[in-house]
C-alpha positions as CSV (number, residue, x, y, z in Angstrom):
1,M,0.0,0.0,0.0
2,Q,1.4,3.4,-1.0
3,K,1.6,6.1,1.6
4,I,0.1,9.4,0.5
5,D,1.9,12.6,1.3
6,P,0.1,14.4,4.1
7,A,0.1,17.6,2.1
8,R,-1.6,15.8,-0.7
9,A,-4.1,14.1,1.6
10,M,-5.5,17.4,2.7
11,F,-7.1,18.0,-0.7
12,D,-10.3,16.1,-1.8
13,A,-9.8,16.0,-5.5
14,E,-7.0,15.4,-8.0
15,I,-6.2,15.9,-11.7
16,H,-3.7,13.4,-13.1
17,L,-1.8,14.8,-16.0
18,P,0.7,12.8,-18.1
19,A,4.3,13.6,-17.3
20,S,4.7,14.4,-21.0
21,I,2.2,17.3,-20.8
22,D,3.4,20.5,-22.6
23,R,5.3,22.5,-20.0
24,Q,4.0,25.8,-21.4
25,F,0.4,24.6,-21.0
26,L,1.2,23.5,-17.4
27,A,2.8,26.8,-16.6
28,V,-0.2,28.7,-17.9
29,V,-2.6,26.4,-15.9
30,L,-0.7,27.0,-12.7
31,V,-0.4,30.8,-13.1
32,A,-4.2,31.0,-13.9
33,A,-5.0,28.8,-10.9
34,A,-3.0,31.0,-8.6
35,E,-4.6,34.2,-10.1
36,K,-8.0,32.7,-9.4
37,K,-6.9,31.9,-5.8
38,V,-7.3,28.2,-6.2
39,D,-5.7,26.3,-3.4
40,F,-3.7,23.5,-4.9
41,G,-0.7,21.3,-4.5
42,L,1.6,20.0,-7.2
43,F,2.9,16.5,-6.9
44,H,4.9,14.1,-9.1
45,E,4.6,10.4,-9.4
46,E,6.2,8.1,-11.9
47,G,4.7,9.0,-15.3
48,K,2.3,11.7,-14.1
49,I,2.0,15.2,-12.6
50,I,-0.8,15.6,-10.1
51,I,-2.6,18.8,-9.2
52,A,-4.4,18.2,-5.9
53,H,-7.2,20.6,-5.1
54,Y,-10.5,21.1,-3.4
55,G,-13.6,20.0,-5.2
56,G,-15.4,22.8,-6.9
57,D,-12.4,24.4,-8.5
58,E,-12.5,22.4,-11.7
59,D,-13.6,25.4,-13.7
60,H,-10.1,26.9,-13.2
61,L,-8.1,23.7,-13.8
62,P,-7.4,21.5,-16.8
63,S,-9.5,18.5,-17.8
64,L,-9.2,16.0,-20.6
65,W,-12.0,16.6,-23.1
66,S,-13.6,14.0,-25.4
67,D,-11.4,15.3,-28.3
68,G,-8.4,13.7,-26.4
69,C,-6.8,17.1,-25.6
70,W,-6.3,18.9,-22.3
71,H,-8.2,22.2,-22.0
72,F,-9.0,24.6,-19.2
73,G,-12.2,23.9,-17.2
74,R,-14.8,21.3,-17.7
75,E,-15.9,20.1,-21.1
76,P,-19.2,21.8,-22.1
77,E,-22.1,19.4,-22.1
78,D,-23.0,20.2,-25.7
79,L,-19.6,20.5,-27.4
80,D,-21.1,20.2,-30.9
81,E,-23.1,23.5,-30.3
82,I,-19.9,25.3,-29.5
83,D,-18.0,23.9,-32.5
84,E,-20.8,25.2,-34.8
85,R,-20.3,28.9,-33.7
């Protein structure tokens, strides 16, 4: 059983990014999260970068959309409608 870092355990949600994520995208994400005053912790495990945060901050953090790419925020429910604009 793997021990979880106590600093990481205080958060109730996590985003697992691949370690190969574009560093420029990651930097922009972290700066934007800090500007929005999102409380987060950044952790590294083999093959991934983890952003631990409190639930409810997902609008200010990256997520993997159905197009297979990482974007800011949650994927809109009706992505086709947005693509048609």
